[in-house]
N, C-alpha and C positions, 0 to 999 in steps of 0.2 A: 711769859706773865711777869708782867709790874709788878714788883714790892709794895708800888702806892699803885691804883689803877686808878684810872679818871674817873670812874664810876663804881659803886656798888652799890647794884638794886637793895631797897629793902625792902622787906616782905614781913609782917606782923606775923603771931602763931594765927591770927584769928583769919586769912586768909587760907589756911590747911580747913579749916571748919568751914567754910562756907564753900567750899571748892569742893569738900565731901558732900556738905547738902547739894547741891548743883548734882554732881554724880548719884546721889543717891533718888536724884527725884526722878534722873530719865530724864530731862528738859534741858537737852543742851546743846540746841539753838539760841536763839534771842528770846527772854522770856520775863520770868518775876527778876531775878536778878538783874537783869540792864535794867529793866522800868525803875529798880530800888538805886541803881547807881546812877541813869540820870535824873530822877529825882534827887539825891542826894547835891551833886553838881550843882543843881542850878538850884538848890536855896543857899549853897554856900557860897557861888557867885550873885545872886539875887535878881534871876533873870526867870520870867516865866516861863522858857520851853530851855529843854536838854533833848540832844538825840543822840546817843551813841552811836558812833558808827567806826568801820575796819578800821580807819586811819586819819591822823591830819591832813592829808591830801586829800583825801575823797572827801573828809568833811567842807575841805575850799570846795570841792567842786561843786558837792550839793545847794552850799551857801551863792555860790555864784551863778548858780543853775537859778535859785529860785528868786534871786534879783533881776534875772529876764536878762543875764548877759551871754551875749553871743558874738557870733560873725558881723563882722561893721561896728562892733565895741570897742574902743581901748579902756585899760587898768592898769593904773600909775600901781609899778610896788617899786621898794626899794632894789637897788642893785646890790647890796649887800646883804643877803640872804641866801639860808636855802632852796636850791633848784626847786622845790616842789613849790614854792610860792608863786612863782611864774610860768611854772608849767602849769600849774591848777587854771591859770586865766589862759591858756595855749588848748588845755584840753576841752573845754565849753567853746573852743572858735573864737576867741576875741584876742584882742592884741595888748602884749602884758609891756609896757613901756617903764623902761626902765630910768629912775631918779637917782641923785646923790641922798646920800647920810652923811648926818650931823658926826665932826671926826671924834667928838669925843663921848655922846650918848649911841653909838652905833644906829640910831634909826633912824628913818625918812627926815630928810629936808624938806621943811615945804614951802622954801622959796625954789627950791628946784625942782619938788613936783611944781609948783605954778608954773612954771619957764616950761614945763612939757605935756600941759593941761590943753586942751583944744576940743573942737565941738564934735566930735568923737567919746571922749573921754566918760565914763557910764559911773565907773565907780574908784573908789583908793585902798588900796589895800597894803596896809601898814604891816610891820611885825614888831612886834616887841619883844626885843633881841635877847635871848637870854633870861628870858625873865625879867625885863629892864622894860616899866611902863609907859607910856606915850603922855607926852603934854595931850590928853586930850580935849581939853579948852580950845588952844590951836587947831588943834586936828578938826575940830565939830566946827570952826568956826571958816577953817579953809573949806572944806567940804560945801557947808550949807552955801557960801557964795559963790559957788558953784553948782549947787542942786546933784552934787557925787553922791552914792552911797558910799557906804562904809563896811567892807569885811575885814575884821581884822585877823592877822595868823597871829595867835595865842598860842604857837606851841608851847615854848617855853616858861608859860606865864599864869598859868593856876596857880592863888595865894597872890600875885601881887596884884598892887591897888595905888589909884591915885585919887589924893581928896577925898579918903577914907571909902571909896565905892572900890569894888574890886573886880580886874580885868574879866571878862566877860558877861559885862553890862553897862557896855560904855560904849561899843559901836552897834550899828544893824544887826552884825553877827561878830562871831567871836567864834576860833576853831583852837581846839587844844591837841596835843596831842598823849598819847600814854606810852613813847618810847623806850625803853629801858635806863635810856637816857636823864630823863625825866622826874622830876622832884616824884609824880605820881606816876606809874607804871603798871600793864599788863599785858607786856610784851608785844605786841602790838593792837594799837586801836586810837579812837579818838573822840572828840564829843565837839558838838557845833552847840552855841548859848545862840538866842534871839527873844529880842521883844516882841518881835513881830506873829501875831499868828498867822498870816497869811502863808508867810515864810516857812515857817514850823510843819504847817499841813502839807505844803508842796515838798519839804525832804522828806519828812515821813512818808509820803506817797513814793517818791523817788527810790528813795533806799530799799522800798517793800516791793521791788518788780511793779511800780507807778499801780499798788494796788488802792481805793480807795476806800474810805473808812463810812461812808455812806452806804444804806443798803440796795439790793438789787433786788427784783424778783428772781433773779438768774443764779442767788447766792455770789459771789466773788464778782468785783468791779473794779476792772485795771482801765482806768481812766485818762492815762499819758504811758508810755516807753519808761521802761522805769529801769533799776538793774540789783543789783543783792549785794546793798553793803552796811549790813546787821549785825551786831555785833554778838558773840557767841555768850551763853550764863556762864562759862567757864572762866573767860577773861574778865568778864564782866564782877564776878568774886574777886577777883583780883584787887580792881580796883576800887571795891565799894568797903573791902576792909583796909585799905590807905586811908579811903576820905574817913574814915570814923577816926581818924591821928591826924588831918590834914595839917590841922593848926600846929602839932607838934614836930611835921615835918619841913614845914615850911619855916617854925622860927630856929629851926636847927641850923639851918641853912642859912637863914641871917647870921644866926652867930657864927657860925664859922666862916661865912662873908667876912666879918665885923673883924676877925682876928687877922683873917690874910691882911684886910686894909692896916692895922695895925704895926704887922709884922714888913709891910711892904712901902709903905707909904712915906719914909726920907729915904729910899732907895735910889742913888740915881741912874737914870736910863728908866725909870718904871713910873706908866701914866698909866693911874686906876680908874674905875670903871665911871661914870658920871650918871646920876640919876636924875632926873626935871623935878620940880619946886615940885612938892606935893607928892609924890611917887614913893611908893615901896618898893626895890627888889625884890622878886622870889629866888634869887639866883639859882637859876638852873646851871647858869654855865658860871664858873668865876673866870673874865677875864682880864688881863693886862694887855696894855701896849709897850713893846717894846722895838727897838731897832735890835736887825739879824737877827729875825723873830726864826730861821730857817736853823739855823746855826745851834741858837737857844735851846728849840726843842730837841733835836739831836742830842744836844749834851745833855738834857734832863734826861732824857730816853736810857740813853747810855748809864745813869747810874740807876737804873733801876723806874723810872719816876713817869709816870704817861702823863704826857702834854700835848696837847693836838693843837690846831689850826681853830682859830674863831667859827667863819664859815667862807661863805663864795662870793668872788666880783663876779657877777652874773654877767656881764657884759666880756671877760676874758675867757669863758664858757662858749664853746662853738654852738650848742644848742640854743643858744641864743642871741648868735649873731646877726646883725642885719636883716640880711639875706634870707634867717628862716623865720624874718616872720616878727620881730621883735624889734621896740625903736626905743632911743636911749637919748637923753639928755649930753648935751658936748660934754659938758665939765662932771666929772668923776673920780674930784680928789680923795673924797672924805671914804669913799669905798674901797678907790685905790688904796689909802692907806691902811685902812682895816686890814684888808685881804692882806696885804705887806709886814705887817704890826701885830694884829691880835694873836692872843697866846691863854689856850684855855687851862686852868688848871686842874690839878685833882680834885674832886670835891662831891662827899658821898657822906651820908646819915653819919654810918658808923668812923668817921677817919678821926685820929686821933691825935692832941695836941701836936707830939711827937713828931706824927707824920706832916703837919704844917710847916713845924721851924723848918724840917729837912730842906721840904720842898722851896722854900723862904730862901733857906743857906745856899742849896745846891744854885739858885736865880742868879741872887746874889751876886755869887762867887762868879757863874758864867758874863753876867754885865761886867 
């Protein structure tokens, strides 16, 4: 156990009340609480449709299938991301094409994306990494100029915004994660938001075994092959309780991140994260860039401070080697730098000022 852990999930007392309601109702599968959770997220991000699912990964799969993506198609993804981003592309039978990331925002480099776009490219799947919003104006111009769909891996980004609009309403579809490291957690779970009614109808059907909502003389009508990606009411109750205080949760993380910036801004050897102009970061993770990252990470851990790498350079992983079906940009220097230098520091709702001071002091001494 670390004395200062990377994350402490925060669950309000209200969560126990809502879970008790579910247990008393006997309705343990997807039901009224899940519907209420979906509506709360849709309203919060200002998207017409929100569909709860078992994880962000299965949510990405749903969105890709709704977009008609499959064998013969290519989807551009950033090389620096959690492997699930590109894995979802491969799961639907398409080819992930790895592009570089900006060395400071750590999000998709559109020049690199343009260099790998081709006639088979159907969509771009950018990642608002760690809660850092994308430059959606530039992204939309890039996608429109090539006729590409935009499906955003917004796993970390509930609460982030760009020019006054929240992430979740800025792409054809966006997918959130509710893993315990996220600002809002259901243990496991995800949510797809979309402004496209046809995609929402398809995803709702696919996640319910292919069930059609249209009436049939025979009763239930299964219009397509589907599967079970439903989120239970028990887990949805956890999420619903946190949605009632989501503004407080996001504001607290921004306050903590601001304090880290104050403590580390003038420390030699520390590069702080950069957010695009007009963007507001939600800080699911607070990362810095440092040389000798692994040495520093181990030094922090030895002092009881749980530090972690940021994410992964996919081109370094065997699953995404060219022989395994992935394609990549020739130059991935931004991703390589992030893979070697990105360090995640502890950040959680109940973190105390003195804990942040201890983290900053230990990091400064190690540098």
